[in-house]
N, C-alpha and C positions, 0 to 999 in steps of 0.2 A: 534391374541390375546393368542395363544399358545406360541409362539416365544418370546413374546414381556414382557412373565410374568404376564401378566395381571390377568391372569385364575386363577396361583398363589397366586397372591395378593386376588382377589376375593374371593377365596375359605380359605385363612386364615382370611379374615374379618368378614364369615359367621361363620367360628370355633368355634369363641369365643362365639356363643350362642348355642354349641352343646359340649356335654361332651365328649363323644365319640372320637371326632372329636380333643378336645384339648388333649389326652391321646395320641391321635396317633402323634400329632405334636410334644407333650415335647419327645417323645419316639424317632422320627426322628433328634432332637436337641441333645438328649441325655441327655435329665432333666426329663426321666420316673422316675415315682413314684414308690418306691420302695412299697411291703406290706409284711406282714408276717402271716403266717396262722400257727396254733397250733392244733393240734390233743388232743380231749378233752376225749374222750372214754374210753382209759383205766383206767385214771387217775379217773374219774367221777363212774365208776363201781367198781374198786378198792376201791376207798376212801369209798361207802358203806358197802363193806366187812369188813374192818379194823375197822370200827366203829363199826360195827355189833357185830364183833368178842370182841369188847373192848378192840383191841389191843393196841390203842392211848390211855386209860384209863392205861391199865397194865402199858405201858411205862412211862407213867407222873407219876404214882405212884411211881416206881422204881426211877427214874430221880429227887424225890422231895429232896429238900437239896442241890444236886448236881449243882455248877454253869457254865455249859456250855453257850457258849457266843453267840450261835446258836441252833435250834432246833433239838436234837438229833431225836424225834418223827420223824420231817419231812424229816432228812437225812436215818432214817432207812427205812422208807415209800419210798422213792426216790429208793434206792437201793434194797429192793423189789421188787416193781415195773418193775423197768427196767429187774431185773433177770427171772420176769415172764415172759416177751414180747420180751425183745432182751437180752439174757443171754452173760453177761460180767462181765467184771472189773469193781470197782469203776471209772476207769478214764473212761472208754466207758460210763457210767452212768453218769459222769459229762457234758461227751457232748450229750448225747442221750436228755436229760431232756429240751434242747433248740427248738427242735420240738415237747414240748408237752407242754400243759396248766395243770401244777400240783401247786395246792394251796401251798404255804408257801416255795417253794424249788426253787427260781428264783435266791435269792444272795447265796445260798450253792455252796461254793467252794470244790475243790477237798479235801483240807487236812480236811474238817469239814466231808466230807462222810468217809475218813481214820478215824477219830478220833471216831465216831459215831461207825464205825463196830469195834474197839478196844476197844471202851465199853462193847459191847457185849459180847467180847470173854474175858473181862476182869475176873479173877479167883477171885474167892469169897475167906473170910477169913477162916480159919483151923475149926472155932465153925460152918462154915455154908458148911461144905462138906463131911455131913451124905449121902450116898447113892451116892457117886460118885465111878465111876469105880477106877480099880486100873491103868489102861492108861489114861483116862481122868477127872481134875480136874472140879468141878462145877463150871459154868461163870454165868455170868449175864441171857444171854440167857436161862441157865435151869431155872432161878427165873421167867421168862417172860412165859416160855410154864408150868411152876406148875401155876402160878396165872390163866392162862388163863384155864388151865383143871380146874381148882378149881372155877372158874365163869361158867363152863357149866356141873358139875359134876353132877348138880340134874336133866339134862336131861336124864340122863340112871340110874339113880338110883331106878324108879317107873317102874319095866317091870311088876310087879302081874297085873298092870290097863291093858294090853295087853294081856294078858294070859287068864285074866277072861274073856275078851270082847270073845276071839277066842274060848271060851267052851260053850259060849252060843249059 
């Protein structure tokens, strides 16, 4: 029965009723099914922090009126996330994103990451250079930092409440 191939034929016939054997048979024929897995943890956690700190809102407000053909906010999110978990270049981030499930970044190309970073470093007009050091001009990055500070400023302004509770 083994030499005649009847056993193999019998197993193949029964294999159509078994998902596991169908996969093994497909693999043996070179027709294996490929799957893709994506990591979700870093993006889920960091997205919550990104929103809790209102970084997305600060970026969206600054980008209002600009006509980028891609989401600059998502491009910046991707590059920041990449630098936190696997420090490297924008080129590395563009490849790195393929292993992660990150909302809104699937269609971003390398040149878009470069454009988003260029926007962050874009020098502000002369009338917005108050407070700049003699060495480095103010950029959009500074506006974002100032906006984020302004949104959280009240967290540290009322310290007398804590002092009064400690005195009791």
